[in-house]
Structure formats: C-alpha cells, structure tokens
N, CA, C and O atoms as a GROMACS GRO file, in nm:
protein
  492
    1UNK      N    1  11.090  11.967  13.107
    1UNK     CA    2  11.043  11.854  13.039
    1UNK      C    3  11.103  11.731  13.105
    1UNK      O    4  11.224  11.734  13.125
    2UNK      N    5  11.038  11.626  13.141
    2UNK     CA    6  11.106  11.518  13.203
    2UNK      C    7  11.169  11.432  13.085
    2UNK      O    8  11.152  11.454  12.965
    3UNK      N    9  11.251  11.324  13.144
    3UNK     CA   10  11.316  11.242  13.046
    3UNK      C   11  11.218  11.157  12.956
    3UNK      O   12  11.095  11.154  12.969
    4UNK      N   13  11.286  11.096  12.870
    4UNK     CA   14  11.215  11.012  12.774
    4UNK      C   15  11.153  10.889  12.846
    4UNK      O   16  11.218  10.814  12.918
    5UNK      N   17  11.019  10.877  12.819
    5UNK     CA   18  10.960  10.746  12.872
    5UNK      C   19  10.956  10.654  12.759
    5UNK      O   20  10.920  10.690  12.647
    6UNK      N   21  10.995  10.529  12.789
    6UNK     CA   22  11.012  10.435  12.673
    6UNK      C   23  10.909  10.315  12.695
    6UNK      O   24  10.883  10.296  12.813
    7UNK      N   25  10.855  10.244  12.617
    7UNK     CA   26  10.777  10.136  12.619
    7UNK      C   27  10.780  10.056  12.489
    7UNK      O   28  10.841  10.094  12.389
    8UNK      N   29  10.703   9.933  12.496
    8UNK     CA   30  10.708   9.849  12.382
    8UNK      C   31  10.590   9.897  12.297
    8UNK      O   32  10.485   9.942  12.345
    9UNK      N   33  10.616   9.884  12.167
    9UNK     CA   34  10.510   9.916  12.056
    9UNK      C   35  10.425   9.806  12.017
    9UNK      O   36  10.478   9.701  11.979
   10UNK      N   37  10.301   9.817  12.022
   10UNK     CA   38  10.196   9.720  11.971
   10UNK      C   39  10.138   9.778  11.848
   10UNK      O   40  10.138   9.900  11.831
   11UNK      N   41  10.091   9.695  11.764
   11UNK     CA   42  10.039   9.740  11.650
   11UNK      C   43   9.925   9.641  11.581
   11UNK      O   44   9.929   9.519  11.594
   12UNK      N   45   9.838   9.701  11.515
   12UNK     CA   46   9.727   9.628  11.460
   12UNK      C   47   9.694   9.696  11.312
   12UNK      O   48   9.693   9.819  11.301
   13UNK      N   49   9.670   9.618  11.214
   13UNK     CA   50   9.650   9.675  11.090
   13UNK      C   51   9.514   9.619  11.031
   13UNK      O   52   9.484   9.500  11.042
   14UNK      N   53   9.447   9.696  10.980
   14UNK     CA   54   9.314   9.668  10.928
   14UNK      C   55   9.320   9.698  10.790
   14UNK      O   56   9.317   9.814  10.747
   15UNK      N   57   9.331   9.587  10.714
   15UNK     CA   58   9.335   9.619  10.550
   15UNK      C   59   9.212   9.659  10.469
   15UNK      O   60   9.215   9.704  10.354
   16UNK      N   61   9.091   9.634  10.554
   16UNK     CA   62   8.967   9.690  10.498
   16UNK      C   63   8.961   9.833  10.488
   16UNK      O   64   8.915   9.891  10.389
   17UNK      N   65   9.003   9.885  10.580
   17UNK     CA   66   8.995  10.035  10.596
   17UNK      C   67   9.139  10.096  10.571
   17UNK      O   68   9.159  10.217  10.569
   18UNK      N   69   9.240  10.000  10.553
   18UNK     CA   70   9.387  10.062  10.532
   18UNK      C   71   9.432  10.147  10.651
   18UNK      O   72   9.481  10.259  10.640
   19UNK      N   73   9.412  10.087  10.760
   19UNK     CA   74   9.452  10.172  10.884
   19UNK      C   75   9.554  10.091  10.964
   19UNK      O   76   9.551   9.968  10.977
   20UNK      N   77   9.644  10.173  11.017
   20UNK     CA   78   9.747  10.112  11.099
   20UNK      C   79   9.736  10.172  11.249
   20UNK      O   80   9.745  10.294  11.264
   21UNK      N   81   9.718  10.098  11.346
   21UNK     CA   82   9.690  10.153  11.478
   21UNK      C   83   9.817  10.104  11.572
   21UNK      O   84   9.831   9.985  11.599
   22UNK      N   85   9.893  10.187  11.613
   22UNK     CA   86  10.007  10.159  11.690
   22UNK      C   87   9.997  10.228  11.834
   22UNK      O   88   9.981  10.349  11.851
   23UNK      N   89  10.008  10.135  11.930
   23UNK     CA   90  10.004  10.183  12.078
   23UNK      C   91  10.114  10.142  12.147
   23UNK      O   92  10.194  10.063  12.099
   24UNK      N   93  10.126  10.198  12.275
   24UNK     CA   94  10.230  10.168  12.337
   24UNK      C   95  10.188  10.081  12.489
   24UNK      O   96  10.271  10.043  12.572
   25UNK      N   97  10.085  10.068  12.495
   25UNK     CA   98  10.035   9.993  12.624
   25UNK      C   99   9.926   9.893  12.580
   25UNK      O  100   9.843   9.927  12.496
   26UNK      N  101   9.925   9.771  12.637
   26UNK     CA  102   9.838   9.688  12.618
   26UNK      C  103   9.694   9.723  12.647
   26UNK      O  104   9.595   9.688  12.584
   27UNK      N  105   9.702   9.811  12.770
   27UNK     CA  106   9.558   9.844  12.818
   27UNK      C  107   9.582   9.982  12.868
   27UNK      O  108   9.680  10.007  12.939
   28UNK      N  109   9.492  10.075  12.831
   28UNK     CA  110   9.488  10.206  12.882
   28UNK      C  111   9.347  10.248  12.881
   28UNK      O  112   9.260  10.182  12.824
   29UNK      N  113   9.322  10.379  12.957
   29UNK     CA  114   9.193  10.441  12.952
   29UNK      C  115   9.192  10.548  12.864
   29UNK      O  116   9.248  10.654  12.892
   30UNK      N  117   9.123  10.525  12.744
   30UNK     CA  118   9.106  10.621  12.644
   30UNK      C  119   9.034  10.736  12.685
   30UNK      O  120   8.940  10.716  12.762
   31UNK      N  121   9.060  10.852  12.651
   31UNK     CA  122   9.006  10.970  12.664
   31UNK      C  123   8.961  11.047  12.554
   31UNK      O  124   8.842  11.079  12.556
   32UNK      N  125   9.034  11.086  12.451
   32UNK     CA  126   9.011  11.166  12.333
   32UNK      C  127   9.119  11.137  12.233
   32UNK      O  128   9.228  11.083  12.256
   33UNK      N  129   9.071  11.183  12.113
   33UNK     CA  130   9.169  11.181  11.990
   33UNK      C  131   9.160  11.318  11.931
   33UNK      O  132   9.058  11.387  11.929
   34UNK      N  133   9.289  11.354  11.877
   34UNK     CA  134   9.294  11.455  11.800
   34UNK      C  135   9.355  11.450  11.659
   34UNK      O  136   9.462  11.390  11.646
   35UNK      N  137   9.297  11.505  11.557
   35UNK     CA  138   9.328  11.480  11.427
   35UNK      C  139   9.445  11.575  11.397
   35UNK      O  140   9.428  11.697  11.401
   36UNK      N  141   9.569  11.517  11.366
   36UNK     CA  142   9.689  11.605  11.350
   36UNK      C  143   9.682  11.642  11.202
   36UNK      O  144   9.721  11.752  11.165
   37UNK      N  145   9.635  11.554  11.119
   37UNK     CA  146   9.643  11.571  10.977
   37UNK      C  147   9.532  11.484  10.913
   37UNK      O  148   9.476  11.394  10.975
   38UNK      N  149   9.504  11.513  10.795
   38UNK     CA  150   9.402  11.423  10.739
   38UNK      C  151   9.402  11.284  10.768
   38UNK      O  152   9.298  11.220  10.785
   39UNK      N  153   9.527  11.232  10.774
   39UNK     CA  154   9.527  11.082  10.795
   39UNK      C  155   9.607  11.058  10.927
   39UNK      O  156   9.660  10.948  10.936
   40UNK      N  157   9.620  11.130  11.010
   40UNK     CA  158   9.701  11.095  11.129
   40UNK      C  159   9.601  11.153  11.244
   40UNK      O  160   9.554  11.267  11.251
   41UNK      N  161   9.581  11.043  11.332
   41UNK     CA  162   9.492  11.056  11.471
   41UNK      C  163   9.571  11.031  11.595
   41UNK      O  164   9.621  10.919  11.606
   42UNK      N  165   9.590  11.119  11.690
   42UNK     CA  166   9.654  11.075  11.807
   42UNK      C  167   9.550  11.072  11.911
   42UNK      O  168   9.461  11.156  11.927
   43UNK      N  169   9.575  10.951  11.989
   43UNK     CA  170   9.488  10.898  12.096
   43UNK      C  171   9.554  10.946  12.232
   43UNK      O  172   9.674  10.927  12.249
   44UNK      N  173   9.483  11.004  12.323
   44UNK     CA  174   9.561  11.009  12.452
   44UNK      C  175   9.454  10.957  12.562
   44UNK      O  176   9.333  10.942  12.543
   45UNK      N  177   9.524  10.934  12.677
   45UNK     CA  178   9.440  10.880  12.796
   45UNK      C  179   9.389  10.999  12.882
   45UNK      O  180   9.398  11.118  12.850
   46UNK      N  181   9.337  10.954  12.990
   46UNK     CA  182   9.277  11.043  13.090
   46UNK      C  183   9.367  11.166  13.154
   46UNK      O  184   9.325  11.272  13.201
   47UNK      N  185   9.497  11.121  13.141
   47UNK     CA  186   9.613  11.210  13.183
   47UNK      C  187   9.664  11.303  13.084
   47UNK      O  188   9.747  11.390  13.114
   48UNK      N  189   9.614  11.286  12.959
   48UNK     CA  190   9.660  11.380  12.857
   48UNK      C  191   9.790  11.316  12.805
   48UNK      O  192   9.870  11.393  12.752
   49UNK      N  193   9.820  11.194  12.813
   49UNK     CA  194   9.948  11.145  12.772
   49UNK      C  195   9.910  11.053  12.632
   49UNK      O  196   9.820  10.970  12.631
   50UNK      N  197   9.988  11.079  12.528
   50UNK     CA  198   9.954  11.010  12.423
   50UNK      C  199  10.004  10.854  12.414
   50UNK      O  200  10.118  10.812  12.435
   51UNK      N  201   9.882  10.778  12.373
   51UNK     CA  202   9.881  10.628  12.397
   51UNK      C  203   9.880  10.564  12.273
   51UNK      O  204   9.918  10.447  12.268
   52UNK      N  205   9.843  10.621  12.174
   52UNK     CA  206   9.815  10.554  12.030
   52UNK      C  207   9.808  10.653  11.918
   52UNK      O  208   9.761  10.766  11.932
   53UNK      N  209   9.858  10.602  11.802
   53UNK     CA  210   9.846  10.666  11.667
   53UNK      C  211   9.789  10.592  11.583
   53UNK      O  212   9.811  10.471  11.582
   54UNK      N  213   9.704  10.650  11.499
   54UNK     CA  214   9.630  10.579  11.384
   54UNK      C  215   9.654  10.646  11.271
   54UNK      O  216   9.625  10.766  11.263
   55UNK      N  217   9.706  10.583  11.176
   55UNK     CA  218   9.745  10.617  11.037
   55UNK      C  219   9.635  10.562  10.927
   55UNK      O  220   9.624  10.442  10.902
   56UNK      N  221   9.565  10.651  10.874
   56UNK     CA  222   9.464  10.614  10.768
   56UNK      C  223   9.542  10.616  10.634
   56UNK      O  224   9.644  10.683  10.617
   57UNK      N  225   9.492  10.546  10.549
   57UNK     CA  226   9.543  10.515  10.400
   57UNK      C  227   9.692  10.491  10.414
   57UNK      O  228   9.773  10.560  10.353
   58UNK      N  229   9.728  10.392  10.497
   58UNK     CA  230   9.867  10.368  10.540
   58UNK      C  231   9.949  10.310  10.409
   58UNK      O  232  10.065  10.345  10.388
   59UNK      N  233   9.882  10.223  10.328
   59UNK     CA  234   9.954  10.166  10.206
   59UNK      C  235   9.980  10.280  10.124
   59UNK      O  236  10.090  10.284  10.070
   60UNK      N  237   9.895  10.379  10.104
   60UNK     CA  238   9.918  10.482  10.022
   60UNK      C  239  10.035  10.577  10.069
   60UNK      O  240  10.117  10.627   9.992
   61UNK      N  241  10.034  10.596  10.203
   61UNK     CA  242  10.151  10.683  10.263
   61UNK      C  243  10.270  10.635  10.253
   61UNK      O  244  10.368  10.708  10.236
   62UNK      N  245  10.279  10.498  10.264
   62UNK     CA  246  10.427  10.414  10.252
   62UNK      C  247  10.441  10.367  10.130
   62UNK      O  248  10.550  10.316  10.106
   63UNK      N  249  10.349  10.369  10.034
   63UNK     CA  250  10.362  10.322   9.899
   63UNK      C  251  10.399  10.153   9.901
   63UNK      O  252  10.491  10.102   9.837
   64UNK      N  253  10.322  10.095   9.972
   64UNK     CA  254  10.336   9.948   9.990
   64UNK      C  255  10.195   9.871   9.973
   64UNK      O  256  10.088   9.926   9.999
   65UNK      N  257  10.207   9.740   9.927
   65UNK     CA  258  10.094   9.673   9.911
   65UNK      C  259  10.031   9.662  10.064
   65UNK      O  260  10.103   9.660  10.164
   66UNK      N  261   9.888   9.657  10.067
   66UNK     CA  262   9.828   9.640  10.185
   66UNK      C  263   9.864   9.497  10.263
   66UNK      O  264   9.864   9.483  10.386
   67UNK      N  265   9.891   9.401  10.172
   67UNK     CA  266   9.917   9.273  10.249
   67UNK      C  267  10.056   9.271  10.326
   67UNK      O  268  10.074   9.197  10.423
   68UNK      N  269  10.152   9.355  10.278
   68UNK     CA  270  10.264   9.370  10.332
   68UNK      C  271  10.256   9.431  10.484
   68UNK      O  272  10.348   9.411  10.563
   69UNK      N  273  10.153   9.497  10.517
   69UNK     CA  274  10.132   9.576  10.635
   69UNK      C  275  10.076   9.480  10.747
   69UNK      O  276  10.076   9.518  10.864
   70UNK      N  277  10.036   9.371  10.715
   70UNK     CA  278  10.000   9.267  10.810
   70UNK      C  279  10.100   9.212  10.912
   70UNK      O  280  10.075   9.165  11.023
   71UNK      N  281  10.210   9.225  10.854
   71UNK     CA  282  10.336   9.165  10.937
   71UNK      C  283  10.446   9.251  10.942
   71UNK      O  284  10.551   9.216  10.889
   72UNK      N  285  10.433   9.378  11.009
   72UNK     CA  286  10.550   9.468  11.004
   72UNK      C  287  10.635   9.431  11.122
   72UNK      O  288  10.596   9.361  11.215
   73UNK      N  289  10.774   9.492  11.109
   73UNK     CA  290  10.867   9.438  11.211
   73UNK      C  291  10.948   9.575  11.250
   73UNK      O  292  10.949   9.676  11.179
   74UNK      N  293  11.010   9.562  11.364
   74UNK     CA  294  11.091   9.658  11.402
   74UNK      C  295  11.038   9.798  11.402
   74UNK      O  296  11.090   9.892  11.342
   75UNK      N  297  10.918   9.803  11.482
   75UNK     CA  298  10.852   9.925  11.492
   75UNK      C  299  10.914  10.020  11.604
   75UNK      O  300  10.940   9.984  11.718
   76UNK      N  301  10.933  10.152  11.549
   76UNK     CA  302  11.006  10.245  11.641
   76UNK      C  303  10.902  10.370  11.628
   76UNK      O  304  10.854  10.402  11.519
   77UNK      N  305  10.875  10.432  11.736
   77UNK     CA  306  10.782  10.541  11.730
   77UNK      C  307  10.849  10.647  11.833
   77UNK      O  308  10.902  10.611  11.939
   78UNK      N  309  10.841  10.764  11.794
   78UNK     CA  310  10.885  10.874  11.884
   78UNK      C  311  10.786  10.995  11.888
   78UNK      O  312  10.749  11.048  11.783
   79UNK      N  313  10.750  11.031  11.997
   79UNK     CA  314  10.650  11.139  12.019
   79UNK      C  315  10.712  11.249  12.104
   79UNK      O  316  10.755  11.216  12.214
   80UNK      N  317  10.720  11.370  12.067
   80UNK     CA  318  10.766  11.480  12.150
   80UNK      C  319  10.650  11.598  12.134
   80UNK      O  320  10.613  11.652  12.029
   81UNK      N  321  10.606  11.620  12.263
   81UNK     CA  322  10.514  11.745  12.255
   81UNK      C  323  10.567  11.848  12.353
   81UNK      O  324  10.611  11.829  12.466
   82UNK      N  325  10.555  11.964  12.285
   82UNK     CA  326  10.604  12.083  12.360
   82UNK      C  327  10.479  12.165  12.377
   82UNK      O  328  10.372  12.121  12.338
   83UNK      N  329  10.489  12.295  12.439
   83UNK     CA  330  10.370  12.363  12.437
   83UNK      C  331  10.345  12.433  12.300
   83UNK      O  332  10.236  12.484  12.273
   84UNK      N  333  10.452  12.434  12.212
   84UNK     CA  334  10.413  12.488  12.069
   84UNK      C  335  10.394  12.379  11.960
   84UNK      O  336  10.323  12.402  11.862
   85UNK      N  337  10.456  12.263  11.978
   85UNK     CA  338  10.437  12.155  11.866
   85UNK      C  339  10.426  12.019  11.912
   85UNK      O  340  10.458  11.988  12.026
   86UNK      N  341  10.378  11.932  11.820
   86UNK     CA  342  10.364  11.786  11.826
   86UNK      C  343  10.459  11.741  11.725
   86UNK      O  344  10.445  11.782  11.610
   87UNK      N  345  10.560  11.657  11.757
   87UNK     CA  346  10.633  11.578  11.670
   87UNK      C  347  10.599  11.438  11.672
   87UNK      O  348  10.584  11.387  11.782
   88UNK      N  349  10.582  11.362  11.560
   88UNK     CA  350  10.581  11.225  11.559
   88UNK      C  351  10.669  11.168  11.451
   88UNK      O  352  10.660  11.200  11.333
   89UNK      N  353  10.757  11.078  11.501
   89UNK     CA  354  10.850  11.001  11.405
   89UNK      C  355  10.815  10.850  11.413
   89UNK      O  356  10.813  10.791  11.521
   90UNK      N  357  10.789  10.791  11.299
   90UNK     CA  358  10.759  10.647  11.297
   90UNK      C  359  10.838  10.578  11.196
   90UNK      O  360  10.860  10.629  11.086
   91UNK      N  361  10.884  10.456  11.232
   91UNK     CA  362  10.950  10.371  11.129
   91UNK      C  363  10.930  10.232  11.162
   91UNK      O  364  10.911  10.197  11.279
   92UNK      N  365  10.933  10.152  11.066
   92UNK     CA  366  10.914  10.003  11.070
   92UNK      C  367  10.951   9.936  10.943
   92UNK      O  368  10.960  10.006  10.842
   93UNK      N  369  10.976   9.800  10.936
   93UNK     CA  370  10.999   9.727  10.831
   93UNK      C  371  10.897   9.650  10.789
   93UNK      O  372  10.829   9.590  10.872
   94UNK      N  373  10.869   9.638  10.645
   94UNK     CA  374  10.786   9.546  10.580
   94UNK      C  375  10.862   9.458  10.484
   94UNK      O  376  10.975   9.488  10.445
   95UNK      N  377  10.803   9.355  10.448
   95UNK     CA  378  10.858   9.262  10.330
   95UNK      C  379  10.765   9.244  10.228
   95UNK      O  380  10.650   9.206  10.250
   96UNK      N  381  10.808   9.270  10.116
   96UNK     CA  382  10.714   9.237   9.993
   96UNK      C  383  10.820   9.227   9.870
   96UNK      O  384  10.923   9.293   9.855
   97UNK      N  385  10.768   9.131   9.792
   97UNK     CA  386  10.860   9.104   9.670
   97UNK      C  387  10.989   9.040   9.712
   97UNK      O  388  11.093   9.053   9.647
   98UNK      N  389  10.976   8.961   9.838
   98UNK     CA  390  11.102   8.885   9.896
   98UNK      C  391  11.213   8.991   9.938
   98UNK      O  392  11.330   8.953   9.938
   99UNK      N  393  11.184   9.117   9.971
   99UNK     CA  394  11.265   9.211  10.014
   99UNK      C  395  11.200   9.282  10.132
   99UNK      O  396  11.080   9.306  10.150
  100UNK      N  397  11.317   9.314  10.219
  100UNK     CA  398  11.273   9.402  10.335
  100UNK      C  399  11.282   9.552  10.297
  100UNK      O  400  11.380   9.598  10.238
  101UNK      N  401  11.175   9.626  10.335
  101UNK     CA  402  11.176   9.762  10.293
  101UNK      C  403  11.141   9.833  10.424
  101UNK      O  404  11.053   9.789  10.498
  102UNK      N  405  11.216   9.949  10.455
  102UNK     CA  406  11.202  10.044  10.559
  102UNK      C  407  11.101  10.147  10.523
  102UNK      O  408  11.110  10.213  10.419
  103UNK      N  409  11.006  10.161  10.611
  103UNK     CA  410  10.902  10.267  10.596
  103UNK      C  411  10.934  10.371  10.707
  103UNK      O  412  10.963  10.336  10.821
  104UNK      N  413  10.928  10.495  10.668
  104UNK     CA  414  10.941  10.626  10.754
  104UNK      C  415  10.844  10.705  10.732
  104UNK      O  416  10.798  10.725  10.620
  105UNK      N  417  10.797  10.766  10.854
  105UNK     CA  418  10.698  10.868  10.854
  105UNK      C  419  10.726  10.966  10.954
  105UNK      O  420  10.756  10.929  11.067
  106UNK      N  421  10.719  11.094  10.922
  106UNK     CA  422  10.728  11.200  11.050
  106UNK      C  423  10.622  11.312  11.021
  106UNK      O  424  10.590  11.348  10.908
  107UNK      N  425  10.581  11.356  11.122
  107UNK     CA  426  10.475  11.478  11.111
  107UNK      C  427  10.511  11.579  11.233
  107UNK      O  428  10.527  11.539  11.348
  108UNK      N  429  10.522  11.706  11.195
  108UNK     CA  430  10.530  11.811  11.297
  108UNK      C  431  10.426  11.911  11.275
  108UNK      O  432  10.415  11.980  11.173
  109UNK      N  433  10.349  11.913  11.380
  109UNK     CA  434  10.228  12.006  11.386
  109UNK      C  435  10.224  12.107  11.491
  109UNK      O  436  10.296  12.085  11.588
  110UNK      N  437  10.161  12.203  11.491
  110UNK     CA  438  10.145  12.309  11.587
  110UNK      C  439  10.045  12.237  11.700
  110UNK      O  440   9.945  12.172  11.669
  111UNK      N  441  10.088  12.259  11.826
  111UNK     CA  442  10.020  12.215  11.945
  111UNK      C  443   9.896  12.322  11.979
  111UNK      O  444   9.913  12.425  12.043
  112UNK      N  445   9.780  12.282  11.930
  112UNK     CA  446   9.673  12.389  11.961
  112UNK      C  447   9.589  12.351  12.060
  112UNK      O  448   9.491  12.422  12.083
  113UNK      N  449   9.612  12.231  12.139
  113UNK     CA  450   9.534  12.214  12.248
  113UNK      C  451   9.632  12.184  12.365
  113UNK      O  452   9.747  12.147  12.339
  114UNK      N  453   9.593  12.198  12.486
  114UNK     CA  454   9.674  12.186  12.594
  114UNK      C  455   9.722  12.049  12.637
  114UNK      O  456   9.699  12.008  12.751
  115UNK      N  457   9.790  11.977  12.547
  115UNK     CA  458   9.864  11.860  12.584
  115UNK      C  459   9.999  11.890  12.659
  115UNK      O  460  10.075  11.981  12.626
  116UNK      N  461  10.019  11.808  12.755
  116UNK     CA  462  10.130  11.833  12.850
  116UNK      C  463  10.273  11.800  12.779
  116UNK      O  464  10.277  11.704  12.702
  117UNK      N  465  10.385  11.872  12.803
  117UNK     CA  466  10.497  11.861  12.747
  117UNK      C  467  10.549  11.717  12.787
  117UNK      O  468  10.547  11.683  12.905
  118UNK      N  469  10.590  11.641  12.700
  118UNK     CA  470  10.633  11.494  12.710
  118UNK      C  471  10.704  11.454  12.579
  118UNK      O  472  10.683  11.497  12.466
  119UNK      N  473  10.798  11.354  12.623
  119UNK     CA  474  10.876  11.290  12.518
  119UNK      C  475  10.855  11.138  12.554
  119UNK      O  476  10.871  11.092  12.667
  120UNK      N  477  10.817  11.065  12.441
  120UNK     CA  478  10.793  10.909  12.467
  120UNK      C  479  10.856  10.862  12.341
  120UNK      O  480  10.868  10.926  12.236
  121UNK      N  481  10.899  10.725  12.370
  121UNK     CA  482  10.946  10.638  12.263
  121UNK      C  483  10.889  10.509  12.276
  121UNK      O  484  10.861  10.465  12.388
  122UNK      N  485  10.869  10.445  12.174
  122UNK     CA  486  10.824  10.283  12.183
  122UNK      C  487  10.888  10.215  12.068
  122UNK      O  488  10.889  10.252  11.950
  123UNK      N  489  10.946  10.104  12.122
  123UNK     CA  490  11.018  10.004  12.013
  123UNK      C  491  10.961   9.866  12.023
  123UNK      O  492  11.002   9.776  11.950
   0.00000   0.00000   0.00000
C-alpha cells in the first residue's frame, strides 16, 4: 500500500433530501458508486480511486438540525481500502444553539468489489 494521499475536503449539503456530499477534488471524472450501507454511498473515479462520499439522512445520523449542516467546519475524512475492507472516518464541526458541536462518523465494511488498496485523507 502506498503512503497516505492528502487533499482538501469540499462539501455540499442539500437540506431538501438531507444529504451531505463530501468530495476531495473540485473536478473529477465520475465512474461509479457503491452503496456501503443504507445511508452511505462511495463514489469513485475511472481509476477506481474514491473521490466522494454521500451521507443520506445526515441530520438523523448526527442528531443535529438540518440548518446546522449548511455551514459545517473543520471537515476531516479518512478512507482506507484494503483487499478485505473499506474504512471511512468522518468528523466535522457544526454550530447550533450558539454552541459548536463535533460530529463523528465511521463505517467499516467488507470490500466486496475490486477497489484498489489505497489510503486517503482530506482536511
């Protein structure tokens, strides 16, 4: 496995469908998506490299009001794919009721498709 590739995290939140979309490149060539869980979708490019994560029902997952997700801060994401597993760790800050709250999320799933071994992080 090569060293950790690091990049900047960008995000978009759609309050109508309660979906948070986090990606590590402003532009990329989308290839496919895999549903890792009922509310987690991993997008990857034509090289099989993960480039985006979509979290559905975001306000329910993090137990925060939808309007607080429009201005998240300090986004950190870590993705590690091995031949056996896909690990995603995500954390960020939201502000509501005049207080900053840290939101954490992690998911470890079996790698059932041939994604390449890779370790990525975006801040």
